[in-house]
Each structure stands twice: as structure tokens, then as C-alpha cells.
N, C-alpha and C positions, 0 to 999 in steps of 0.2 A: 374460617380459612383452614384448609387442610395442609399440614406440613409433614412431609416425609422425613423421618429421622435419618434414614440412609442418605437421602439427597442432601440434607442439611450438613452431613458430615463431609461433603465435598468442599465446603467453604470454611469450616472452622472445626477445631478439635472439640469433641463433645465430652461432657462429664461421663463418669463410668457407667451410670445407670440412667435409663430414660426417666425414671421417677424423680431423680435428682435434677435432671434437666427441666422437667415440668415444674418442679417446685421453684427453681431459680427464675424461670421465665414468669411464673405467676407472681412472684414477689416483686419483679421488676415492672409489673403492670400489664403483661401479656398473659391474660388468664387462660390456662389450659382447661378447657371444659370437659375433655374426654380423650381417651386413647383407643385407637383401633389396632388390634394385633391379628392380622390375617393368618399368621402361622399357627395361632392357637387352635384353630379348627382342623389343622392338617397334621397334628402330631401323630406319629405312627405311620404316616404315608411316606414311602421311599421310592427311589428310582429302581425299577427292576428290568432286567434284560431277559427277553424270552429266548431260552436256549432250545426248547423242544415243544412241539404241539402235536397231539394225536387226537383222533376222534374219541369221544366218550363212548365206552362200550354199551351203555344203557340209554343214551339219549342222542338223537340225531342233531339237535341244535346246540349241543355243548361240546367243548373241547377240554382236554386235560393238558395243562402246560406245566413245564418245568422252568422256573425262573431263577435268575441269579440276582441276589440282593447284597452281594459283597461278602457273603460268609463262606464257610468251607464246604457247605452242602447246598444243593439246589432245593428250592421250595416248590411243592406241588400245589397248583391252584386250578380249580375248575372255572372255565370262562365261557360266556355265551356270546361274546362279540366275534365278528368275522373280519374286521377291518385291519387286522395286524398280520405280520409275517414273522417268522423266526428271525431273531436278531434285533427286532425292534425294542426300543426302550419305552416302558409305559409306567404309570403310577401303580403301586401296590399298597393297599391298606392292609397292614399286618394285623394279626390276631390281637384283639384288645383295643383297636382303634375305634373312636367314635367320630363318624363323619359329620360334616356341617348339617346334613339333612336329618341328623338324629339317629341314623343307623349305626348299630354297634356290631363290629366284626368279631365273629366267634369261630372256633374250630368246628367244622361241620363235615358231614358226609352227604354229597349231592348225588343222588341215584346210585348209592353204593360206593362212591369214590371220595376219599378224603380230600378236603380242600383247606389249605392253611392261609386264608386271607382272601382278598378280592381285588382283581384288576379293575381300575376305575376310569370312568369317563370324566370329561371336564365338568359336566353337570353334577355328577355325584360328588365332586370336590368343591362345588359351589362357585366354580369359576365362570360358568355360562348358564344361560337359561335352557338351551337346547344342546343336544349332542347326538351324533350318529354312530358312536362307537367309542372305543378306548381313546384316550388322549395319547397321541404319539409324541414322544419327547425327542429333543435334539439328540443326535447320535453321539455327540461328544461328551454327554453327561456320564459321570461315574456311577456305576451300580451301587446302591446302598445310600446314596446321597439323599438327605431329607428333601422331600418334594418342595417344601417352602423355600429352601435355599436354592434348589435347582431352578425354580421359577421366579426367583427374585422377590418372593413374598415374605422373606424373613425380615420384615420391616415393621416399624411402629409408626402409625400416622397420628399426629397430634391435632386435635381440634382446637384451634386458637381463637379466642374471642377477641377480635381486633375492634377496638372502639372507633367510632367514626372520625375522631380527630387524629388517628394514627395510620393514614394510608401508607406510610413508609414500611409498615409491617405486613403489608399484603403481598409478600413475596418471600422466597427462601433466602435470598440475600439480605433482605431487611431483618428477618428473624435471626439469621446467622450473625448479623452485626450485634444484635442484642445479646446473643449467647457470648460473643467475644467480649462484650463489655462486662458482663456479670461474672465471667470466668477468668478473664485476663488473657484468653487465647487470641492468637493473631487471626485476622480475617483474610481469607484468600479469595480475591475477586477475579473472575475470569478477565483475561485481556484479549479480546477477540481481534484477530488480524486476518480477515479473509484474503485469500489469494485472488488478485484481480487480473483480468485479461480481456481483450476484445475492444469493442466500440464503447466509448464512455457513456455512462448512464444519462448524462445531460443531453446527448445526441439522440437518445432513444425515447425519452419521455420528458414532457414539459409539465411544470407544476405552477399553478397560479392560486394565490390565496386572496379571495375577494372579501373575506370577513376576518381580518387579522385580530379583531377584538375577541372573536370566538375561537380562533385557532392561532395562538401566538407563534407556534413553530410546526413546520411540516417537513419531514425528511423522507425521501424515496430512494430506493436502490433497485437495480435491475439484475436479475439472475437469469441466465439463458441456458438452453439445452438441458433442461431438467427432465427427469424421468419420474413420473408420478407412480409411487408404489407404497406398500405398507412401510411404516417406520420400523426401525429395529426393536426387538423385544424389550430392551432395557428402557427405551423411551416410552413405549406403551405401558410398561409396568409402572413407571413413575407417574405418568398421566393418570392411570387408573387409580393409583394410590391417592391422588388428589381429587378424585371424582370427575375426571375429564375423559370423555370417550375418544379413543384413537380413531382417526379418519384416514389420513395418508401422510406421507413424510413431510409435505409442505405445511399443511394445516397443523399437524402435530408440532412442528418446530415453532410456529407462531404461538401456540398455546404453551409450549414448554418454556419459551423465553418470557412469556407473560408471567408464568408462575415463578420463574427464576428472578427476574428484575422488577416485576410489578408494573411493567410497561406494556400495555395492550398493543398488538400488531395486527396487521391485516395483509393478505396477499391477493392481488388482482391478477387475472390472466391478461397480460399486456396486449395480446393480439385481439382481445375483445373490447378494448377501450377505444372508443371513437376518437380519431385524431391523435392517438398516442399521447393524450393529454389528461392531466388531472386538475380539476378546478374545485377549490373549497369555497362553497357559497351557501347562502340560505336558499331554501326551496321556494319555488313559486307556489302560491296557495292553490291547492287542488292537484298538484303534481303527483304522479303515481310512481311507486317503487315496490318491486317484489323483493322482499328480503330473503335471506338464506333459509328461513323456516317455511318458505313456500307461500307466504301470505302477501297479497297485494295491499299496500298501505297508501292511504291518501294523506299527503303531507301538508303540514301547516307552514305558513310563511316564517314561523319562528324556528323551524327545524333546520339544522345545519347538515348539509349533505356533501359527500364526495362525488363529484360528477366528472364525466368525460366531456368531450366537445359537443355531445348531443343530449345526454340525459343523466339523471341521478343514478349513481352506482352503489351507494352505501349511505346509511344513516351514521353520520360522523360520531365516533365514540360509542356506538351502540351495537350495530350489526351490519354486516356487508350485504350486498345485493346478489341476487341469483344470476343476473345477466353476465357478470364478470367473475363468477366463482371459479376456483381451480377444479379442473376435471381431469380424468385420465389422459386426455389429449393435449393438455397444457404443455407448452414448451418454453414460453417466456413469462417471467413473473415480474411484477412491480410490488416491492415490499413497502408498506406504509408504516411509519413510526411517527406519531404526532402527539401534540399536547392540545387538548380541547378544554374550553372553559367548563368548569364543573356544573355551574348552575344551568347552562344551556343543555348539557347532556342530561341533567336530571329532569328538566322539563320535557325533553323529547322522549326519554325512557318512560316517564309517567304517562305522557299523552298516548303513546302507542302500546302501553302495558308490556314493555320489554325490559326485563332486568337481566343483564348479561354480566359476564366476568369483566368485560371492558367497561361498561357503564358503571359498575360497582366501584371501580378504581377511579375513573375520571370524575365521578360525582364528588368524591372525597378529596381529590387533588393529586394528580399524578406528578411524578418527579420530572421536571423539565430537563434536568441534566442526564436522565436515563434514556432520552430519545435516541441519541447517536450510538452509545455502546450496545443498546438492545438491538438495533437494526443491524449493526455489524455482526453481533453474535448470531442473529437469525440467518443472515446471509452466509456466514461461514458454515453453520450446521446444515443448511439446505444444500449448499454445494457439496458437502461431504456425503450426505445421505441420498442425494438424487443424481450425483454425477454431473451437476451443472457447473457453469462458470459465472463468476461474479464480475459484472461490468465495472470498469474503473470509476471511482468517485461516487459521491452522493449528490442528489439534488436537494439542497437544504435551503428552505425558505424560512427565514427568521427576521422579519421586517423590523422589529423593535426589541433588541436584546434587553432583558431586564437585569439590573445588578442584583446580586444576592442581598437578602436582608441582613442587617448588622445589629447586634444586641450587645450592650456592655454589661459585664458582671462585676460588681464590687465584692471583693472577698469578705469584707467585714459584714456584709449582709447575710452571708451564709448562716452563721450561728444565730444571728438576730431573728431571721425568719424561720429557720428549721428547728431552732431550740437545741441544737447539738453542734459541737465544733467538728468540722471536717477539714483536715489538713489541706493547705493550698495545693501541694503536689497531687493529692488524690482528686481534688476538684478538677485540676487541669487534665489528669489522666482520664477521668470519666468523660469529660466533654470532648476531648480529642478522640477517644475511642468511638464516641457517638457520631463523629464526623464534623464536629464544630471546629472550625479553623481559626486560630488566634491570628488576627491581622493587625492589632494595635495594642501595645503595652502602655500602661499608665501606672501611676502611683497607687498601689492597692487595687488595681482593676485591670481587666482585659476586655477588649472588644472582639467579639467572635463573629465570624461569617457563618450564617445559618445555612445548612444544607437545604437545597430547594425541596427535597422530599419532606422536610419537617415543616409542614404548613401550620402546625400547631404552636410553633415557637415564635413569639412576636415581641416579648419584653423580658425584663430581667427575672421576673417571677417564674417565667417558663423555664429558664435555665436552672433556677434554684430547684424547681420541681424535678428536672432531669437528674440533678445531683442527689436529691432525696430518694428517688425511687431506685437508683442504682446503689447508692450507699446502703439502702435498706431501711424501710420504715420501722422494722423491728429494732433497729439500732438507735432509734430516737426515743429517749427516755420518756416515760409517762409522768406527767406533772399536772398538778391541779392548776387551774387558771389563777393568775395573780389577782389578789384581792384589791379592791379600790379603797382608798382612805375614806372616801365619802361618795355617796350616790348622788348623781346629778338630779336636781329637782324635776318633777314631771312637768312637761310644757303646759302652759296655761290652757292652750287650745285643746289638750287631751281631756282635761276636766270639763271644759265648756262643751265639748262634743258629747261626753258622757251624760251631762245634765240634759242636753238637748234630746238625746235619744230617750232618756227616761221620761221627759215631758211628752214627747210624741207617743211613746208607749202608753203613758197615762191617759192620753186623749183617745185611746182605743185603736191606734194605728199600728200595723205590722210593718216591719222593715223588709225591703226587698233589695236584691243585688242584681243589676243588669249589666250586660256588655256595654263597653264604651263605644262600640261600633253600631251605627244605625244606618237606615236607608236615607238617601238624600231627600226623597219626597216627603218623608216624615218631618224633616226639619223645615222644608219649604212651606208646608201647610201651616206650620206654627208661626210663620212670618219671620223666620230667622233672616237677618239682613247680612250678617257676616258670612263669607264663603267658608265652608267647612274644610277641614284638613282631610284630603283623600288618602286612602291606603294604597300602597303600591301592589300589594298581594292580598286582596280582601278574601275573607272566608266565603262570601257570597255577595250578590248584588244588594241584598237586604242589609249587609253589614259592611258597606264600602267606604263610609266616612266616619270620622270621629265626631261624637255628639257635641253640640254647642248648647244643649239644654238637657236636663234630666227628664223632661216631660215625655219624649217619645217612648222611652223604656217603660215609664209608669203607665202610659196609655195602652201600650201593648199588653202589660199585665192585666189592666182592666178589661181589655177586649177578650183576652183568653178566659178570664173569670166569668164574663157575661156569657160566653159560648158554653160554659159548663153550668149555666143556670144559677150562678151565685146571686143572692139577692142584695147584698151590700158589700162594698169594698172600701177599706180605709187603709191606705198604705203610704209609706214614705221611703226615701232613699237618700243617702249621702254619698257624694262622689264628685269626680272632676268633670268639668266641661272644658273642651279644647278649642282654641282659636288660633288662626294663622298668625305667625310672627314674621314680619318682613326681614328681621335680622336673625331669625332662628337658625340653628345649626352652625353658626359661626363661633369658632373657639369653643368655649365651654357652655355656650348659650343653648338651652333646649330648643328642639325643633319647633315646638308649639308652646303657646302661652296657656297655662293651665289655671283654671279658676275653680276653687272648691265650693260646692253648693249643697243645699238640702232642698228637696222637693217632695211634695206629697199631694194626694188627691183623696176625695171622699165622693161616694156615689151610693145611691140606693136607700134602703130603709135604715133609718137611724136606730141602731141597736138591734136590728133584726125584728122578726115577727114575735109578738108576745101577747098573751091574753090579759096581761096586767095594764097595758097601755095601747092606745090607738096607733095604727101604723102611721109613722111620720117619716118623711123623706129628708135626707140630708140637704142642707142649703148653704148659702154663702157664709153664714155665721158659724157653721161647723168648721169650715176651712180656716176662717178668721180666728176662731177660738183656739185651734191648734197652734197657729202662729203666736197668739197672745200667750198661750201656755209656755211656749219656748222662751218668749221675752221675759216672762215672769220667773222662769227657772234660772235664767241668766242675769236677772235683776237689771235688765236694760230699761231705763226710764226715758220718758219724753218721746216715745215713738208715736208717730202719727200715721193714720190710714187715710189717704186722700184720694178722691175719685181720679181715675187716670184712664188713658187709652192704651191698649196693648193688642197687637194683632192676634194673639192666642186667646184673648178673653172677650167675653160679651161686654159691649159698652155699658149695659145697664148695671153690671155687677163686677167692677174691676177697681181695685184699690192699689195704690202705690204705697209701699211701706218705707218710711224714712225715719232715721234716727233724729235725735234732738238737734244735731248740728247740720242736718240737711242731707246726710249721706243716704243714697238710695240703697235699701237692702234687697228689694225685689218687688214682686207683685203677688196678689191673691185675688181670685175671682172665679167666675163661672166660665167654663170653656165656650168659645165662640161657636155658634151653630154651623158656621162654615167648616170648622175643624171637626166637629162631631160628625157631620155628613161625609167629609172626605175620608175619615178613618173608620167609618161604620160603627160609631159608638152610640150608646143610648144618650138621651137628653139628661140634663141635670147633673153634669160632672163639674165639681168644684175643686180647684187646684191652687197650689202656691209653689213658689220657687224663690229662695233667698240665697244671696252670697254670704258664705259663713265668715270670711275674713273680716269684713267690717262689723259683722254681728258679734264675733268673739272679741273684737277690739273694744266694743262698747259695753261688754259684759262686766259686771262687778261681782267677781266670784267670791271675794272675801267680804262678808257683811260688816258694816260699820255700826258701831254702837251709837244709839241715840237715846238720851235719857228721857224719862217720862216728863211730859210738860208740867211745869210748876204753876202756870197760871191758866185760868179758865178760857175757853173759847167762846166767841160770840157768833151765833148762827143767823144768817140773813138769807132770804130767798130773792131770786132775780128771775123775772119772766120777760122774755123779749120775743118780738115777732120779727122773723127774718125770712128771706126768700127760701123756698123749698129746697133749692139746689145747694144752699150754703151748708157746709158740713159743720157738725157739732164741734169738731176739733178746732176749727177756725175761731169760733166764738170763745171756746174755753181758753185757747192760747192768748187771746186779747185780755180776757178777765185776769188770768194769772200774771201776765206781763204788767198790766196797769196796777194791779192790786199789790205788787211787791212793796214792802216785805211782809205785809200784814195778812194777805190772803194765803191761808195754808192749803186749802183744797177747794176745788169747784167741780161739783158732780151733777150731771144732768139727771133729773129724776122724772121728767115728763116731756113728752113730745105730743103736740095736738095739732090737728088740722080740721077744718070745718067751721061752720058758723059759730060764733060771729067773726072768725078769722077770715080775712079776705082770701079769695082764690089765688093760688100760687104762693101763698105764705104759710108759715107754720109757727107754732109757739114752742119755744124751748124754755123749760123751767130749770133753774140751777139752784143747788143748795151750796152756799158759800160759807166757809168756816174761817173766821178771823181769829188770829192769836198772835201775841207778842211773847218772845222768850224772856223778856226783861221785866214786864209789868202787866198789870191788869188793864185792859183797854177800856177807855171811856166811850159812852154812846156817841159823843161828838166826833172822836177819832174814827170810829167805825162808819158813822154817817158820811163823813167827808170822803173817806176812801170809797164807800159804796157809790157816792154820787160821781166821783171821778170815773169809776168803771162804767156807769150808765152812759155818761157823756161820750167816752171813747168808743164804746160799743156802737152807739148811734152814729158817731162821726166816721169811724173806720169801716163799719160793716153795713151802714144804712139801715140799722135795725130800729125798731120802735118799741118803746117800753109799753108792756101790756097793762092796761088799767085794771 
């Protein structure tokens, strides 16, 4: 944002030097990134009046002039231009001047005639790109006046870095308010009162707002009998200083008021509006509009337009249309001053690649209270500069007035939050100077009405920040953070997660981190039953919903690796899965239910290619082994792996993982061929996914001491014939349950199928270890316990004892 220091001085008394002004504004949060001083390149250039001009004796194209620069004697200058006459006032670069184009003026003799300086064109002064001769200056200028002063260029332009949360500072009045706050100077705000006459505005133009949620307020004024001509030089100079090109007196006024108030305006030719009507509506999809830059644009149904009774005439808050623009023949104007929804303007500007002064302000949040004073100021200036008359009244469409935001400040909180005591009167002065109006007094607190321009102030901490930046961050003493008497213990889940990561790394798996956003089709193919949480503004269609599983991201990692001809992949990820919550978003309840999980997959050659071992491919037991490694690292005992069905896994190789109390941790298995085909993956992908909350809850992170056994163990073998589909864990569970408290361990050491075992049956051989912590067991005790186990295995599982 470019701010003219001379212009700024119209509204507030400035510090003695520009550098001090820049320092104070930067300290208050409006960083001054640079300063432009147009007069620097014009030092030594003064106003000169041509008193005499004669033909050069030795050159047909040169003249010898005598010019007055306010001294006692005339100065002789040789000149090649022909567009002047005696008595004109022109710029003279005196001897020693260095012009903006790098030319240094020296005393010289041109074709035998001395010349003390150079008469200049606007191009040579760096004021224009082209020029046809000397720059002829206004006749009322005094000879000898520095040209920068004569042309209004004795100004300093500040380049202010206005952060997106401070749209109130995107104007000269906004910055002037900040200057007044930090210096204590009074703010002088214009009080526009245009002289009105003629037919009321409401009888000349109708305004209808069909999209009030996108346009909370729309105000129109009518100015008649205008004469379109160049705006006065002072206005052109101020616009140019701020980087705005002068066009004509009407357009220049709208730009001037925008830079003054921060309220974008637009002027329509009233006679070009069909039906003398303005309609604020959303566009019809495919509707056409030629904007002021001459480009025909195809509109989207989300675009907000300003239309007449027939067609769209402007992109609301972005750019006007060519059909109703102000031209030299315009006689009647409709001035627009409105407030548009920032997000809608941002979408339209982005869609049509149009970033304008207006969109820049509306996107960040324009001041709703500036709508009326800005249009009155513009109407008054246009009437003064064009000879027009302002029609009585405004057409003001404000369907749902919004009360200002209110925030309460407790004075005791100032020192507690800022770390420095600020006197209550100073706090009140700062906030009052910033435009915060005290509306309610309480014991030790005040409720303030927030100016609508301050869209960044919503709560007490925002008021405290205002006090801090104006009081001065440099005035807040530097202190070390307060020490804690004791550190809070590390959460148990942090240690559990660290051990889990270490176990997976030990299994040869690399950690990956994926987006929480996935494509809906990738969840559907995995058989996800719960509907995913959709994003309102997704990055792309492939990242439009929140994941309900970690597998889509892991499978995308695998797919990318395979495309790069990687021969083996072993990866894992820890993160959250997200599920819809019917009561989400109510009160402090999160919008979605989050479940923390760990997932992993293995595929390809086990350990890669090696001359020391045969190529072996990863299988179900590699994935299961990784899970068992995690369980061992966390000392989770009694976990069972039982055959299960899951839409994402192959029926022949899928196990459900359960804790000893029956809590389901997750699944491990081979990816289903349907999933492999749908995602274009290779065969033989083995994966797992576990919920970490119940996993960590079952963990025993602190080892418990167990003394060495004092009494010997008795070893017995048990071989049973069971159906092939019966899992070892089921048999082992019955053995340990029936054998309590004497059976210390039961471990399978052989699995056999084939003759003489009947078809559909298998033999499981277990090594049982019997021990008592109190005494040495007798053969009778062991035999009785062993017999009970055999009988229960037969009875419960239909097993047969192998002879």
C-alpha cells in the first residue's frame, strides 16, 4: 500500500521527520518497507521564464535563450526545442544537476555559444515516457521555484506492508488514525456534505438486492449534468504518487476516495443502464460480460454481478463493465458504494484472474460504516470538479443491519497477559483513539464497541494486543520464562508410541507420512462402510474426503514405488482416521470423531536380492511378525490372531487381532484381489492396521520383577488330532484355562497332515510345562491335570488324542 506523506498530513499532524514517522508506524505494526522520494532526482531543476530567444548563429536547429530563474541576472541556455514562446515558463536543469536518466549537466559551449544548463522535457525529468518538446509549466509559477515543489513532487511515498488481517489500514484515513494514536495528535476526518438539488435519486434509479448474503448493503447516488474532463493537477499528483493512473475527473474521484477511505466505489453512466435499474444478483451460468479491461468473460453461477434490467454490467467488488462505463459523452452518473462478502469476491477474482484495488480490499473485509461517508465524499468532489449537481437523497438498500461486535476488557488482565503494567487511563486513551467506543462500564472492566473496520478484533486478547503494540513492544521488559517447580511426567502413550516405532523399524519397515485427505473411491474399494467426512474446499478431487483408514495412503506409496521399479517395500504410518459424528460441532465437541491408528504393509522380495540367500517373497507371516514385534515391545500378553473376514483382505489370509479381554485391535492379512485390481497394484501385498488406543491401554511399559523358580518343572507332550480349520490359539487357550494353576506354558512344536491322519484333519503337538511355585509336583498331580486337559480338549473342541 502506497501512502503519500503530504496527503496524510491533511488528516493528522505528522512528526518532524519522515524517518521518525516510519519508525513509529513500524513499531505499531504497520511495517514501512520503503520510501520513495520523487524530488531526489529533480534536485537542481527550477522553474525558468524565457525572456528572450534568438536564432543560434552557427546552427539552424538551435536557439539561444535568456531565462530568468529568480536571480539578479539572466541565464543563457542553448535550446533545440521549438514548442515554446517568449514568456513561457519551463524547467531548467542548472549546472551540476544529475537528471533521472543519468545525464549530468555541465557548463558547455554548443557550436561556439556558451550554455549554462538545459531546458527540459517531461521525458528528461522522468515524468513521462514520451515528449514532443519542452514541458510548459503553469504561468502562475514563480521563477526559481524548485520544480519538485512546483509540480507537487516534493512528497515522500511510504510503502506500507499491510498484513491481511488489517484492512482498516488500506487507506490514508486508516493510516492517519494510527499516526494519531502513536503521536497523540488529533484526527481530522472529512465531513462531506454535498449540495443537493433537482429530482430525488430514488425517482431516477431503482436498486434491488437479490443476494443479501453476498451484498449486505448497497448505496447509490445520482449526479447530473457532469462534464467529463481531466481532473485537477493536485488530484492527478496524489493518484500518481500512490501508483494510480489518472483517467478523468469522475473515475479519478472514485479512485481518490478509495485511497482516502478504503471503500471501493464505481460510477455507471445512468443513461446506459437498461430500465434505470440496478440489480445485485448472482450470474447465470455461461452469462457473458465485457469488463473494463476489454476482455469478454464467461461468468459462473457463483459470480456476483451488478446488473441492470437486461444484463450484467459489472463484476461485484472486482471490476466494472464496458457497456456502462463513463465516457466523454456521459451526463448522468450513478455512484455505487457497497459492501460485498469477502469470500465471494475472492472466489470471483481468483476464477477470472482479476486482482484489483477493489477486490484487494473486499477480500480482506471492507468497513461497512464507510459506505455512506465515502459515497457522499465522492458525490461532493464530482460535483465540484465536473460542474454537476447531486440529486437529493441516497438509495440505500440495507436489508439486515448488523449490530457492531462488542468485546469486554478486564484491566487486571493487561499486566497478567502483557507482562508490564499499563495505567488504566493510558489503556482507555489508546483504545478510544483507535475508535473503540466504551458502551458499558463495570467493576474493573469496560465493554467496547468494535469499529466495523477492525475485522481482526473478536475477543479480549485482541484488545490487549492493540494496547501492547501502541504502548510499544520495546517497553515490555525482557524476562526469562517462569520455571516450574516440577515437570509433568511424560504421558504413557508417548513412551508406548516410541517403543512401537522402534519395533517396526526393527522389523525393517520405514515410516511414511501421508495426507489425511484421500479420494472417496479409494475408501470405497477397501469396503469402508462408514460415510467419510467431506471437505468443503478440497485441494483436488483426489483429496476430497478425510480418511477412515490409513491403508489408502500406504497403498499409494506402494503404487508409486512400484512405478519406479522398486523390488521390495516395507512401510508403516501412524496417524488419525476420521469418522462422522452426529453431534460433532456442537459446543466444544470436535466436528469429527478421530481414531489414532498404526498401519503398515510389506510387498516384494524379503530383504531384497542377495547372493547369500535365495530370492524369497514377503508373505503373511512378515506382516504378522511385524505386529507381534509391536506386541512384544509393549509387553501385551494374551493376544490372539483368529481367522476373520474383512472386505479389504483375502479370505484365505486374514486374521483379527484381539487382546486377552476380547477387545479388537485390528486386522492383518493379504490384500484382496479385488482391491489389488481396482488400484492397479501387484499381487502379494500384505498389510495390517491397528487401533492404538486399546493397544496402548493393554501395554505393560514398566516390567514387573519375577523371581527365578525355586522348584523344578515337569514336561509332558500332548498330541491331538483336530479339524484343519481349527486354529492353534483355540486349542492352546483351552489347555491353559483347564490346566490352571499348574500349566505354566503350552507351546506348539509340530503340525502334521497326511497319512495316517484322516483327510480334513491335522495333528497338533504341544509341549506342556507344569510347575508349582510352592512345592515340587508329584507324578500323580501332573497326571491328573494332564488327564483333565485331554478330556476337556476332546469335549470342547471335538479333538481326538493321537495314539
